[in-house]
VOKOL-742070 format. One line per 8 residues: number of its first residue (from 1); their letters; for each residue x, y, z of N, C-alpha, C. Coordinates in steps of 0.2 Angstrom, whole numbers, plus 5000, padded with zeros to 4 digits. Layout:
NUM> a> X/Y/Z/X/Y/Z/X/Y/Z | ...
***
This chain:
1> mkslssng> 4864/5061/4961/4862/5067/4966/4866/5073/4963 | 4862/5078/4962/4864/5084/4959/4864/5090/4963 | 4859/5091/4967/4858/5097/4971/4856/5097/4978 | 4858/5101/4982/4856/5102/4989/4857/5109/4991 | 4853/5112/4995/4854/5118/4998/4850/5119/5004 | 4852/5124/5008/4849/5125/5014/4845/5132/5013 | 4846/5135/5008/4842/5142/5007/4838/5142/5000 | 4839/5137/4996/4835/5136/4990/4838/5141/4984
9> sngskpps> 4844/5143/4985/4847/5148/4981/4853/5145/4977 | 4854/5138/4976/4859/5135/4973/4858/5133/4966 | 4853/5136/4963/4851/5134/4956/4847/5128/4955 | 4843/5126/4961/4839/5120/4960/4833/5122/4956 | 4831/5117/4952/4825/5118/4947/4819/5116/4951 | 4813/5119/4949/4807/5117/4951/4805/5110/4950 | 4801/5106/4954/4800/5099/4953/4797/5098/4946 | 4793/5102/4943/4791/5100/4936/4796/5100/4931
17> eitsassd> 4801/5105/4932/4807/5105/4927/4811/5099/4928 | 4812/5097/4935/4816/5091/4936/4813/5085/4933 | 4807/5084/4934/4803/5078/4932/4804/5077/4924 | 4803/5083/4921/4803/5083/4914/4810/5082/4911 | 4815/5084/4915/4822/5084/4913/4825/5077/4912 | 4823/5073/4916/4826/5066/4915/4821/5061/4918 | 4820/5055/4914/4816/5050/4917/4819/5046/4922 | 4826/5047/4923/4830/5043/4928/4829/5046/4935
25> vvlsvqgv> 4826/5051/4936/4825/5054/4942/4820/5050/4946 | 4822/5047/4952/4818/5043/4956/4816/5047/4963 | 4819/5052/4964/4818/5056/4970/4819/5063/4969 | 4814/5068/4971/4815/5075/4970/4813/5078/4977 | 4817/5081/4981/4816/5084/4987/4817/5091/4986 | 4812/5095/4987/4812/5103/4985/4809/5107/4991 | 4814/5111/4994/4812/5115/4999/4809/5112/5005 | 4811/5106/5007/4808/5103/5013/4811/5105/5019
33> skkfcrsl> 4806/5107/5023/4807/5109/5030/4803/5105/5035 | 4805/5104/5041/4802/5101/5046/4804/5103/5053 | 4799/5105/5057/4800/5107/5064/4797/5103/5069 | 4800/5102/5075/4797/5099/5080/4797/5103/5086 | 4793/5101/5091/4793/5104/5098/4796/5100/5103 | 4800/5104/5108/4804/5100/5113/4799/5098/5119 | 4793/5101/5119/4789/5100/5125/4783/5096/5122 | 4782/5090/5125/4777/5085/5123/4770/5089/5124
41> krslfygi> 4769/5092/5130/4762/5095/5131/4761/5100/5126 | 4766/5105/5125/4765/5110/5120/4764/5107/5113 | 4768/5102/5111/4767/5098/5105/4760/5096/5103 | 4757/5093/5108/4750/5091/5107/4745/5097/5106 | 4747/5102/5109/4742/5108/5108/4744/5111/5101 | 4750/5111/5099/4752/5114/5092/4748/5109/5087 | 4748/5102/5088/4745/5098/5084/4738/5099/5082 | 4734/5101/5088/4727/5102/5087/4726/5109/5083
49> qdigselt> 4731/5114/5085/4731/5120/5081/4732/5119/5074 | 4737/5115/5072/4738/5114/5065/4733/5111/5061 | 4729/5106/5065/4724/5103/5061/4718/5108/5060 | 4717/5112/5064/4712/5118/5063/4714/5122/5058 | 4721/5124/5058/4724/5129/5053/4723/5126/5046 | 4725/5119/5045/4724/5116/5039/4717/5116/5036 | 4713/5115/5040/4706/5115/5038/4703/5122/5035 | 4706/5127/5038/4704/5134/5036/4709/5137/5031
57> gkrksdvl> 4715/5133/5030/4719/5136/5025/4724/5141/5028 | 4724/5142/5034/4728/5148/5037/4734/5146/5041 | 4737/5140/5040/4743/5138/5043/4749/5141/5041 | 4753/5143/5045/4759/5147/5044/4765/5142/5046 | 4768/5138/5041/4773/5133/5042/4780/5136/5043 | 4781/5142/5041/4788/5145/5041/4789/5149/5047 | 4785/5148/5052/4786/5152/5058/4787/5147/5064 | 4792/5148/5068/4793/5144/5074/4789/5147/5080
65> rpnefwal> 4786/5143/5083/4782/5145/5090/4787/5143/5096 | 4785/5145/5102/4789/5144/5107/4791/5136/5108 | 4797/5135/5110/4799/5128/5111/4800/5124/5104 | 4799/5127/5098/4800/5123/5092/4807/5124/5089 | 4809/5120/5085/4815/5121/5082/4815/5117/5075 | 4819/5119/5070/4819/5116/5064/4824/5110/5064 | 4821/5104/5062/4824/5098/5061/4827/5098/5054 | 4824/5101/5050/4826/5102/5043/4824/5109/5040
73> kdvnltlr> 4828/5112/5036/4826/5118/5034/4828/5119/5027 | 4824/5120/5022/4825/5121/5015/4830/5117/5012 | 4829/5110/5012/4833/5105/5009/4831/5103/5002 | 4835/5103/4998/4834/5101/4991/4839/5096/4988 | 4836/5091/4985/4841/5086/4982/4837/5082/4976 | 4841/5080/4972/4838/5075/4966/4842/5069/4966 | 4839/5063/4966/4842/5057/4966/4840/5053/4959 | 4845/5050/4956/4843/5047/4949/4844/5039/4950
81> rgeglgli> 4842/5036/4945/4843/5028/4946/4850/5026/4946 | 4851/5021/4950/4858/5019/4951/4863/5023/4955 | 4861/5028/4958/4865/5032/4962/4865/5030/4969 | 4871/5031/4972/4872/5030/4979/4873/5036/4983 | 4869/5038/4988/4870/5045/4991/4871/5044/4998 | 4877/5046/5001/4878/5046/5008/4875/5052/5012 | 4873/5051/5017/4870/5056/5021/4874/5056/5028 | 4877/5062/5029/4882/5062/5035/4880/5068/5039
89> gvngsgkt> 4882/5068/5045/4881/5073/5050/4881/5071/5057 | 4882/5075/5062/4882/5072/5069/4875/5071/5071 | 4874/5067/5077/4867/5065/5079/4863/5072/5080 | 4857/5071/5078/4853/5077/5078/4853/5082/5073 | 4857/5080/5067/4857/5085/5062/4852/5085/5057 | 4847/5080/5057/4841/5079/5053/4841/5073/5048 | 4846/5069/5048/4847/5064/5044/4841/5059/5044 | 4839/5056/5050/4834/5052/5050/4827/5055/5048
97> tllriisg> 4826/5061/5050/4820/5065/5049/4819/5065/5041 | 4825/5067/5038/4824/5067/5030/4822/5060/5027 | 4825/5055/5030/4823/5048/5028/4816/5047/5029 | 4813/5049/5035/4806/5047/5036/4802/5051/5032 | 4804/5057/5030/4800/5061/5025/4800/5058/5018 | 4805/5056/5016/4806/5052/5010/4802/5046/5009 | 4802/5042/5015/4798/5036/5015/4791/5037/5016 | 4789/5043/5018/4781/5044/5019/4779/5043/5026
105> likpdagt> 4784/5042/5031/4782/5041/5037/4779/5047/5041 | 4782/5053/5039/4780/5059/5042/4779/5064/5036 | 4776/5070/5037/4774/5075/5032/4778/5081/5034 | 4781/5084/5028/4785/5090/5029/4781/5096/5031 | 4783/5101/5035/4779/5107/5036/4779/5111/5030 | 4785/5111/5026/4785/5115/5019/4789/5111/5014 | 4788/5112/5008/4791/5109/5003/4788/5102/5001 | 4791/5099/4996/4789/5092/4993/4794/5087/4993
113> arvrgrva> 4792/5081/4994/4797/5075/4993/4793/5070/4988 | 4795/5070/4982/4792/5066/4977/4796/5060/4975 | 4793/5054/4975/4796/5048/4974/4793/5045/4968 | 4797/5042/4964/4795/5038/4958/4797/5031/4959 | 4792/5026/4961/4793/5019/4962/4793/5017/4969 | 4795/5011/4970/4794/5008/4977/4800/5010/4981 | 4799/5012/4988/4804/5014/4992/4804/5008/4998 | 4810/5006/4999/4811/5001/5004/4815/5004/5010
121> plialgag> 4812/5006/5016/4815/5009/5021/4818/5005/5026 | 4825/5006/5028/4828/5002/5033/4830/5007/5038 | 4825/5010/5042/4827/5016/5046/4829/5014/5053 | 4827/5008/5055/4828/5005/5062/4829/4998/5062 | 4832/4995/5066/4833/4988/5067/4826/4985/5068 | 4824/4980/5063/4818/4977/5064/4812/4981/5063 | 4813/4987/5060/4807/4992/5059/4801/4988/5055 | 4795/4988/5058/4790/4985/5055/4789/4978/5057
129> fspvltgr> 4793/4975/5061/4792/4968/5063/4789/4968/5070 | 4784/4963/5071/4781/4962/5077/4785/4957/5081 | 4787/4959/5087/4791/4954/5091/4788/4948/5093 | 4781/4948/5093/4778/4941/5095/4776/4937/5089 | 4777/4939/5083/4776/4935/5077/4783/4932/5075 | 4783/4926/5072/4789/4923/5070/4792/4926/5064 | 4798/4924/5063/4802/4927/5057/4798/4926/5051 | 4795/4920/5050/4791/4918/5044/4785/4923/5043
137> eniyanms> 4782/4924/5049/4776/4928/5048/4778/4935/5047 | 4783/4938/5050/4785/4944/5049/4788/4946/5042 | 4790/4941/5038/4792/4942/5031/4786/4943/5027 | 4781/4939/5028/4775/4940/5024/4772/4947/5026 | 4771/4949/5032/4768/4955/5034/4773/4961/5032 | 4779/4961/5033/4783/4966/5031/4784/4967/5023 | 4784/4962/5019/4785/4963/5012/4778/4965/5009 | 4772/4963/5013/4766/4965/5010/4765/4973/5011
145> ilglstqe> 4768/4975/5017/4768/4982/5018/4772/4986/5013 | 4777/4983/5010/4781/4986/5005/4778/4985/4998 | 4773/4982/4997/4769/4982/4991/4769/4976/4987 | 4771/4970/4990/4772/4964/4986/4765/4960/4988 | 4763/4956/4982/4757/4951/4983/4760/4945/4987 | 4755/4941/4989/4756/4935/4993/4760/4930/4988 | 4759/4930/4982/4762/4925/4977/4769/4928/4976 | 4770/4934/4976/4777/4937/4975/4781/4935/4981
153> iedrfqav> 4778/4936/4987/4782/4934/4993/4784/4927/4993 | 4779/4923/4991/4781/4916/4991/4786/4914/4987 | 4786/4917/4981/4792/4916/4976/4798/4918/4978 | 4799/4923/4983/4805/4926/4985/4807/4924/4992 | 4802/4920/4996/4803/4918/5003/4810/4915/5004 | 4811/4910/5000/4817/4906/5002/4823/4910/5001 | 4823/4914/4996/4829/4919/4994/4830/4923/5000 | 4825/4926/5003/4825/4930/5009/4828/4926/5015
161> vdfaeige> 4826/4920/5016/4829/4916/5022/4836/4915/5021 | 4838/4913/5015/4845/4911/5013/4849/4917/5014 | 4847/4923/5012/4851/4929/5013/4852/4931/5020 | 4846/4930/5024/4847/4932/5031/4851/4928/5035 | 4852/4922/5033/4856/4917/5037/4853/4916/5044 | 4847/4915/5045/4844/4914/5052/4842/4907/5053 | 4842/4903/5048/4841/4895/5048/4835/4894/5052 | 4835/4889/5057/4830/4887/5060/4826/4892/5064
169> aidapvqt> 4829/4897/5065/4826/4903/5069/4820/4906/5065 | 4819/4904/5059/4814/4907/5055/4807/4906/5058 | 4806/4901/5062/4799/4900/5065/4799/4901/5072 | 4804/4905/5075/4804/4907/5082/4802/4915/5082 | 4799/4917/5087/4797/4924/5088/4803/4929/5087 | 4801/4934/5084/4807/4939/5083/4810/4942/5089 | 4806/4942/5094/4808/4944/5101/4814/4940/5104 | 4815/4934/5101/4820/4930/5103/4826/4931/5099
177> yssgmgar> 4826/4935/5094/4832/4936/5089/4837/4941/5093 | 4843/4941/5091/4848/4946/5093/4847/4952/5088 | 4850/4957/5090/4850/4963/5086/4852/4962/5079 | 4858/4958/5078/4861/4956/5072/4856/4952/5067 | 4852/4947/5070/4848/4943/5067/4842/4947/5064 | 4840/4952/5068/4834/4956/5066/4836/4961/5060 | 4842/4963/5061/4845/4968/5055/4846/4964/5049 | 4848/4958/5049/4849/4953/5043/4842/4952/5040
185> lgfacaih> 4837/4950/5044/4831/4949/5041/4827/4955/5038 | 4828/4961/5042/4825/4967/5039/4829/4969/5032 | 4835/4968/5032/4839/4970/5026/4837/4965/5020 | 4836/4959/5022/4835/4954/5017/4828/4955/5014 | 4823/4957/5018/4816/4958/5016/4816/4964/5011 | 4820/4969/5013/4820/4976/5009/4823/4975/5002 | 4828/4971/5002/4832/4971/4995/4828/4966/4990 | 4824/4962/4993/4820/4957/4989/4814/4960/4986
193> tdpeilli> 4812/4966/4988/4806/4969/4985/4807/4973/4978 | 4813/4972/4976/4815/4976/4969/4813/4983/4970 | 4816/4987/4975/4814/4994/4976/4818/4998/4971 | 4815/5004/4970/4818/5009/4966/4823/5013/4970 | 4821/5014/4977/4825/5018/4981/4825/5014/4988 | 4831/5013/4990/4833/5009/4997/4835/5014/5002 | 4832/5015/5007/4834/5019/5013/4837/5015/5018 | 4844/5017/5020/4847/5013/5025/4850/5018/5030
201> devlavgd> 4848/5017/5036/4850/5021/5042/4854/5017/5047 | 4860/5016/5046/4865/5013/5051/4863/5006/5052 | 4859/5003/5049/4857/4996/5050/4863/4991/5049 | 4867/4993/5044/4873/4989/5042/4879/4989/5047 | 4878/4993/5053/4883/4993/5058/4882/4987/5062 | 4877/4983/5062/4876/4977/5066/4877/4971/5061 | 4881/4966/5064/4882/4960/5060/4890/4959/5059 | 4891/4953/5058/4898/4951/5057/4901/4953/5050
209> iqflgkch> 4908/4953/5050/4911/4956/5044/4909/4952/5037 | 4908/4946/5038/4906/4942/5032/4899/4944/5029 | 4894/4945/5034/4888/4947/5032/4888/4954/5029 | 4892/4958/5032/4893/4965/5030/4895/4965/5023 | 4900/4961/5021/4903/4961/5014/4898/4958/5009 | 4894/4954/5012/4888/4951/5007/4883/4957/5006 | 4882/4961/5011/4877/4966/5010/4880/4971/5005 | 4886/4973/5006/4889/4978/5001/4889/4975/4994
217> rrlhqlre> 4891/4969/4993/4890/4966/4986/4883/4966/4983 | 4878/4965/4988/4871/4965/4985/4869/4972/4983 | 4871/4977/4987/4870/4984/4986/4873/4986/4979 | 4879/4983/4978/4883/4985/4972/4879/4982/4966 | 4876/4976/4967/4872/4973/4961/4865/4977/4960 | 4862/4979/4966/4856/4983/4965/4857/4989/4961 | 4863/4992/4963/4864/4999/4960/4866/4998/4952 | 4869/4992/4951/4870/4991/4943/4863/4990/4940
225> qgtafvlv> 4858/4987/4944/4852/4986/4941/4847/4992/4941 | 4850/4997/4943/4846/5004/4943/4843/5006/4950 | 4844/5002/4955/4841/5004/4962/4846/5010/4964 | 4842/5015/4967/4846/5021/4970/4845/5019/4978 | 4850/5022/4981/4850/5021/4988/4853/5027/4992 | 4850/5028/4998/4852/5033/5002/4855/5030/5009 | 4861/5031/5010/4864/5028/5016/4866/5033/5021 | 4864/5032/5027/4866/5036/5033/4871/5031/5037
233> shnpqail> 4876/5034/5038/4882/5030/5042/4886/5035/5045 | 4889/5033/5051/4894/5037/5054/4901/5034/5053 | 4901/5029/5049/4907/5025/5047/4909/5028/5040 | 4915/5032/5040/4917/5036/5034/4919/5031/5028 | 4921/5025/5030/4923/5020/5025/4917/5017/5022 | 4911/5016/5025/4905/5014/5022/4903/5019/5017 | 4903/5025/5018/4901/5031/5014/4905/5031/5008 | 4912/5031/5009/4917/5032/5003/4917/5026/4999
241> smcqdaiy> 4915/5020/5001/4916/5014/4997/4909/5012/4993 | 4903/5015/4996/4897/5013/4993/4894/5019/4989 | 4896/5025/4991/4892/5031/4988/4897/5035/4984 | 4894/5038/4978/4898/5042/4974/4897/5049/4977 | 4892/5051/4979/4890/5058/4982/4888/5058/4989 | 4888/5063/4992/4886/5064/4999/4883/5070/5001 | 4879/5071/5006/4876/5077/5009/4878/5077/5016 | 4880/5083/5018/4882/5085/5025/4877/5089/5028
249> lhkghgva> 4874/5087/5033/4868/5091/5036/4871/5093/5043 | 4869/5099/5045/4871/5102/5051/4865/5106/5054 | 4862/5103/5059/4856/5107/5062/4851/5108/5057 | 4850/5103/5053/4844/5103/5048/4846/5107/5042 | 4852/5110/5041/4854/5114/5035/4859/5110/5031 | 4858/5110/5025/4863/5107/5020/4870/5111/5020 | 4875/5109/5023/4881/5112/5023/4885/5111/5017 | 4885/5105/5014/4889/5103/5008/4886/5098/5005
257> tgnaetvm> 4887/5097/4998/4885/5092/4994/4890/5091/4988 | 4890/5085/4986/4895/5083/4980/4898/5077/4981 | 4904/5077/4978/4909/5071/4978/4909/5068/4986 | 4908/5062/4987/4908/5059/4994/4915/5061/4997 | 4920/5060/4994/4927/5061/4997/4928/5068/5000 | 4926/5073/4995/4926/5080/4997/4922/5082/5003 | 4915/5079/5002/4911/5081/5008/4913/5078/5014 | 4915/5072/5014/4917/5068/5020/4923/5072/5023
265> aqyeadlf> 4928/5075/5019/4934/5078/5022/4931/5085/5025 | 4926/5088/5023/4924/5094/5026/4920/5092/5033 | 4917/5087/5032/4913/5085/5039/4918/5083/5044 | 4923/5079/5042/4928/5077/5047/4932/5083/5050 | 4934/5088/5045/4937/5094/5047/4933/5098/5052 | 4926/5098/5051/4922/5102/5056/4921/5098/5063 | 4921/5091/5062/4920/5087/5068/4926/5087/5072 | 4932/5088/5069/4938/5088/5074/4941/5095/5074
273> sgnvskta> 4936/5099/5077/4938/5106/5079/4938/5111/5074 | 4937/5109/5067/4936/5113/5062/4943/5116/5060 | 4948/5114/5062/4955/5116/5061/4960/5111/5057 | 4957/5105/5056/4961/5100/5053/4963/5103/5045 | 4969/5102/5043/4970/5104/5036/4976/5100/5034 | 4976/5099/5027/4980/5095/5024/4983/5099/5018 | 4990/5100/5018/4993/5103/5013/5000/5099/5011 | 5001/5098/5005/5007/5095/5002/5008/5088/5006
281> gvmqfprk> 5003/5084/5007/5003/5078/5009/5003/5077/5017 | 5003/5083/5020/5004/5083/5028/4997/5085/5031 | 4994/5081/5035/4988/5083/5039/4990/5086/5045 | 4987/5092/5047/4989/5095/5053/4983/5096/5057 | 4984/5094/5064/4978/5095/5068/4979/5100/5073 | 4973/5103/5076/4974/5109/5080/4976/5107/5087 | 4980/5111/5090/4982/5110/5097/4976/5110/5102 | 4975/5106/5106/4970/5105/5111/4972/5108/5118
289> srseslgl> 4967/5111/5121/4968/5113/5128/4968/5107/5133 | 4971/5108/5139/4971/5103/5143/4964/5100/5145 | 4959/5104/5145/4952/5101/5146/4950/5097/5141 | 4952/5099/5134/4949/5095/5129/4953/5089/5127 | 4959/5089/5130/4963/5083/5128/4962/5077/5133 | 4963/5071/5130/4963/5065/5134/4970/5063/5136 | 4975/5067/5135/4981/5066/5137/4987/5066/5132 | 4984/5065/5126/4989/5065/5120/4985/5067/5114
297> dlvtlsfk> 4988/5071/5110/4985/5075/5104/4989/5074/5098 | 4986/5072/5093/4989/5071/5086/4991/5079/5084 | 4997/5079/5081/4999/5086/5078/5000/5086/5071 | 5003/5081/5068/5003/5080/5061/5004/5073/5059 | 5001/5071/5053/5001/5064/5050/5004/5065/5043 | 5008/5061/5041/5011/5061/5034/5015/5055/5032 | 5016/5055/5025/5021/5050/5023/5027/5054/5021 | 5033/5051/5022/5039/5054/5020/5044/5049/5016
305> npsgqale> 5048/5052/5012/5053/5047/5009/5059/5046/5014 | 5064/5042/5013/5069/5041/5017/5073/5047/5019 | 5073/5052/5015/5077/5058/5016/5073/5063/5020 | 5067/5061/5022/5063/5065/5027/5058/5070/5023 | 5057/5070/5017/5053/5075/5013/5046/5072/5012 | 5041/5076/5013/5034/5074/5013/5032/5071/5006 | 5028/5066/5006/5026/5063/5000/5019/5064/4999 | 5017/5068/4993/5010/5069/4992/5007/5062/4989
313> tltsgdpa> 5010/5058/4985/5008/5052/4983/5014/5047/4984 | 5012/5040/4985/5016/5035/4986/5017/5031/4979 | 5022/5027/4979/5024/5024/4973/5025/5016/4975 | 5021/5012/4971/5022/5005/4972/5029/5002/4972 | 5032/4999/4977/5038/4996/4977/5044/5001/4980 | 5042/5007/4980/5047/5012/4983/5046/5012/4991 | 5052/5014/4994/5051/5015/5002/5047/5021/5004 | 5044/5020/5009/5040/5026/5012/5040/5025/5020
321> riciqffa> 5039/5031/5023/5039/5031/5030/5033/5035/5033 | 5029/5031/5037/5023/5034/5040/5026/5038/5046 | 5024/5045/5047/5026/5049/5052/5020/5052/5056 | 5020/5050/5062/5015/5053/5067/5018/5057/5072 | 5017/5063/5072/5019/5068/5077/5013/5069/5082 | 5015/5070/5088/5010/5071/5093/5013/5074/5099 | 5008/5077/5103/5010/5080/5109/5007/5077/5115 | 5011/5075/5120/5009/5071/5126/5008/5076/5132
329> qvaiatln> 5001/5077/5134/5000/5082/5139/5002/5079/5146 | 5002/5072/5146/5005/5069/5152/5009/5063/5150 | 5013/5060/5155/5017/5055/5153/5013/5048/5152 | 5015/5044/5147/5011/5038/5146/5016/5032/5145 | 5015/5027/5149/5020/5022/5150/5019/5016/5144 | 5012/5016/5142/5011/5010/5137/5007/5013/5131 | 5010/5017/5127/5007/5020/5121/5007/5015/5116 | 5001/5014/5113/5000/5009/5108/4998/5012/5102
337> lrislmke> 5001/5011/5096/4999/5014/5090/4995/5009/5085 | 4990/5010/5082/4986/5006/5077/4985/5009/5071 | 4987/5006/5065/4987/5009/5059/4983/5004/5054 | 4978/5007/5051/4974/5002/5046/4974/5006/5039 | 4976/5002/5034/4976/5005/5027/4970/5002/5024 | 4966/5006/5021/4959/5003/5018/4958/5005/5011 | 4954/5001/5008/4952/5003/5001/4945/5000/5000 | 4941/5005/4998/4934/5003/4997/4931/5000/5003
345> gqtivymg> 4932/5002/5009/4929/5000/5015/4932/4993/5018 | 4937/4990/5014/4940/4984/5017/4947/4986/5019 | 4949/4983/5025/4956/4984/5027/4961/4979/5023 | 4966/4983/5020/4971/4979/5016/4977/4978/5020 | 4979/4982/5025/4985/4981/5029/4983/4984/5036 | 4985/4980/5041/4984/4982/5048/4990/4981/5052 | 4992/4987/5055/4999/4987/5059/4997/4989/5066 | 4998/4984/5071/4997/4986/5078/5004/4986/5082
353> gsndkqvf> 5005/4991/5085/5011/4991/5089/5011/4985/5094 | 5006/4984/5097/5006/4978/5102/5007/4972/5099 | 5005/4971/5093/5006/4965/5089/5014/4964/5087 | 5017/4970/5086/5024/4970/5084/5029/4971/5090 | 5026/4970/5096/5029/4971/5103/5033/4978/5103 | 5029/4983/5100/5031/4990/5100/5027/4995/5104 | 5027/4995/5110/5023/4999/5115/5028/5004/5118 | 5026/5011/5117/5031/5016/5119/5030/5019/5126
361> nvsvgyhe> 5035/5021/5129/5035/5025/5135/5037/5032/5134 | 5032/5037/5134/5033/5044/5132/5032/5048/5138 | 5036/5053/5138/5036/5059/5143/5032/5064/5140 | 5031/5069/5144/5027/5075/5142/5031/5079/5137 | 5028/5081/5132/5031/5085/5126/5029/5082/5119 | 5033/5085/5114/5032/5083/5107/5036/5077/5106 | 5033/5072/5102/5036/5066/5100/5034/5065/5093 | 5038/5060/5089/5036/5057/5083/5037/5050/5082
369> iqvdlpqv> 5032/5046/5080/5033/5039/5079/5034/5038/5072 | 5039/5034/5070/5040/5033/5062/5039/5026/5061 | 5036/5024/5056/5035/5017/5054/5038/5016/5047 | 5043/5013/5046/5047/5012/5040/5044/5007/5036 | 5042/5008/5029/5040/5003/5025/5045/5002/5019 | 5049/4997/5020/5055/4996/5015/5052/4996/5007 | 5046/4993/5006/5043/4994/5000/5036/4995/5001 | 5033/5000/4997/5025/5000/4997/5022/4995/4993
377> glapgtyt> 5019/4990/4997/5016/4984/4993/5009/4985/4990 | 5006/4991/4991/5000/4992/4988/5000/4994/4981 | 4994/4991/4977/4994/4992/4970/4991/5000/4969 | 4992/5002/4963/4990/5009/4962/4983/5010/4963 | 4981/5016/4966/4974/5017/4968/4974/5022/4973 | 4967/5023/4976/4966/5028/4981/4965/5024/4988 | 4968/5026/4993/4967/5023/4999/4965/5027/5005 | 4964/5025/5011/4962/5028/5017/4966/5025/5022
385> mrvdmrkd> 4970/5029/5026/4973/5027/5032/4969/5029/5039 | 4969/5025/5043/4966/5026/5050/4971/5025/5055 | 4972/5030/5059/4977/5030/5065/4973/5031/5071 | 4975/5027/5076/4972/5028/5083/4978/5027/5088 | 4978/5031/5093/4983/5030/5098/4980/5028/5105 | 4982/5023/5108/4979/5021/5114/4983/5020/5120 | 4980/5021/5126/4984/5020/5132/4984/5012/5134 | 4978/5009/5132/4978/5002/5133/4973/4999/5127
393> alfildic> 4970/4993/5128/4966/4990/5122/4960/4994/5121 | 4957/4998/5126/4951/5001/5126/4951/5009/5126 | 4956/5011/5129/4957/5019/5130/4960/5022/5124 | 4956/5025/5120/4959/5029/5114/4960/5036/5116 | 4967/5038/5115/4969/5045/5117/4967/5050/5111 | 4968/5048/5105/4967/5052/5099/4966/5048/5093 | 4963/5051/5088/4962/5046/5082/4961/5051/5076 | 4963/5048/5071/4962/5051/5064/4958/5045/5060
401> esfhftve> 4952/5047/5058/4948/5042/5055/4950/5041/5047 | 4951/5046/5044/4952/5046/5037/4958/5050/5034 | 4964/5048/5033/4969/5051/5029/4970/5048/5022 | 4967/5052/5018/4967/5050/5011/4974/5050/5007 | 4976/5045/5003/4982/5045/5000/4981/5041/4993 | 4986/5043/4989/4986/5039/4982/4992/5036/4981 | 4992/5030/4978/4998/5026/4976/4998/5026/4969 | 5004/5027/4966/5005/5027/4959/5009/5021/4957
409> sngsmsks> 5009/5019/4951/5013/5013/4948/5020/5015/4947 | 5024/5011/4948/5031/5012/4946/5033/5008/4939 | 5028/5006/4936/5029/5003/4929/5029/4995/4930 | 5029/4992/4936/5030/4985/4936/5024/4982/4940 | 5018/4985/4939/5012/4983/4943/5007/4982/4938 | 5008/4979/4932/5003/4978/4927/4998/4973/4929 | 4999/4968/4932/4994/4963/4933/4994/4960/4940 | 4996/4965/4945/4996/4963/4952/4991/4967/4956
417> iyyqprtw> 4989/4964/4962/4985/4967/4967/4990/4969/4973 | 4996/4967/4973/5001/4970/4978/5008/4970/4975 | 5012/4973/4978/5019/4974/4975/5023/4968/4979 | 5026/4964/4975/5031/4959/4978/5038/4961/4976 | 5042/4963/4982/5049/4964/4981/5052/4958/4978 | 5057/4959/4973/5060/4953/4970/5067/4956/4967 | 5071/4951/4965/5077/4952/4962/5078/4947/4956 | 5081/4949/4951/5082/4944/4945/5089/4942/4944
425> kllsgdre> 5091/4936/4943/5098/4934/4942/5098/4929/4936 | 5103/4930/4932/5105/4925/4927/5111/4921/4929 | 5111/4915/4929/5117/4911/4931/5119/4907/4925 | 5126/4907/4923/5128/4904/4917/5135/4901/4919 | 5137/4895/4915/5143/4892/4917/5141/4885/4920 | 5146/4881/4920/5145/4874/4922/5144/4873/4930 | 5147/4878/4933/5146/4877/4941/5139/4880/4943 | 5136/4884/4939/5129/4887/4942/5123/4884/4938
433> vdrdairs> 5124/4881/4933/5119/4878/4929/5119/4870/4929 | 5114/4867/4931/5113/4860/4930/5111/4858/4923 | 5116/4856/4919/5114/4855/4912/5110/4849/4910 | 5111/4844/4914/5107/4838/4914/5099/4840/4915 | 5098/4844/4920/5092/4846/4922/5088/4850/4917 | 5092/4854/4913/5089/4858/4908/5087/4854/4902 | 5092/4849/4900/5090/4844/4895/5084/4840/4896 | 5083/4838/4902/5077/4834/4904/5071/4838/4904
***
């Protein structure tokens, strides 16, 4: 993915130039805009107007009429074979609308979306499935719609069933399936059509962790084989682990594009009041008003060494301290802290205060919780820390979804996936060494 803009002024090339620039381009979206009307009655009237305007060639697609709004405005992007693109933004920012235009389900009011090859859309759970048909019948119907012949479907049928893991339910009506079963079957159908582009809209949020891991591995294989995919998710770990690049949409406009981690950081900064900043390894959060707060607000989050100095990077085997500063608007008798250290979407370390019998009683005012790590056990690499503070098992007071940090090697991590603290000792002399055991 190389380009996106909301005003067409970021150096995007015309579609003809992009097409000729590289045979690897599978998707070219140029100046795409789409508007909707908030009034159903007026929307029907506008639809009749538009049909007449198109027939006479006088339609003005760049003008908003009463009760209309831009769901997308002047969006540009290019996607190449084997690329993974994350699409992020709050609800209503235009993500699903863009996917529907790419898949051909709706037509843009302006601009073009050119696709090379087969597109497999997973825009909703069980999209394209008939609830009264069985899973078997829906596989044939769904994969036929995606462009496969009956023989091709028969050749892949068992692979679809095995991947979906729905067993004997394959001959039961889909209306009897759980949401997770429907998602698994839809995903299995899509990935077995050998698509050039796979569109995924939050469907991976349903299902157990084992199946989710299998989906991620399959997407990795498809990407290596040249399949490009666009992933819509509110889970930052899914975007960071599966996509190299990302697009941040806000009210239909492209706010940022580029490296997934950079774009995600900007999105989260905007999401959390727009004032979150990180300098010298310390993430700072804005002070909330009493009306905005749920009773406790994060102030800073950082790693420090035993001397109290902030660490921009950690070192395998060295000690470190997790420091969480917060302000309590009210007294909290049972404050519970949960910390997850993650890499590529997988939780590597989980630390829960309740698990360690460490639940805190805090008064109104500023406080800091410190978690000492005698040795950093993580291998060198880039990680994400998630921190949430709770009043009980369900009530989240404040949360930090993604604190990115890097672990460096201390020179003794050549072939390990974690750091094992150890000491070495040489014993010599008759008393320390069993000489008979050595000879044997």
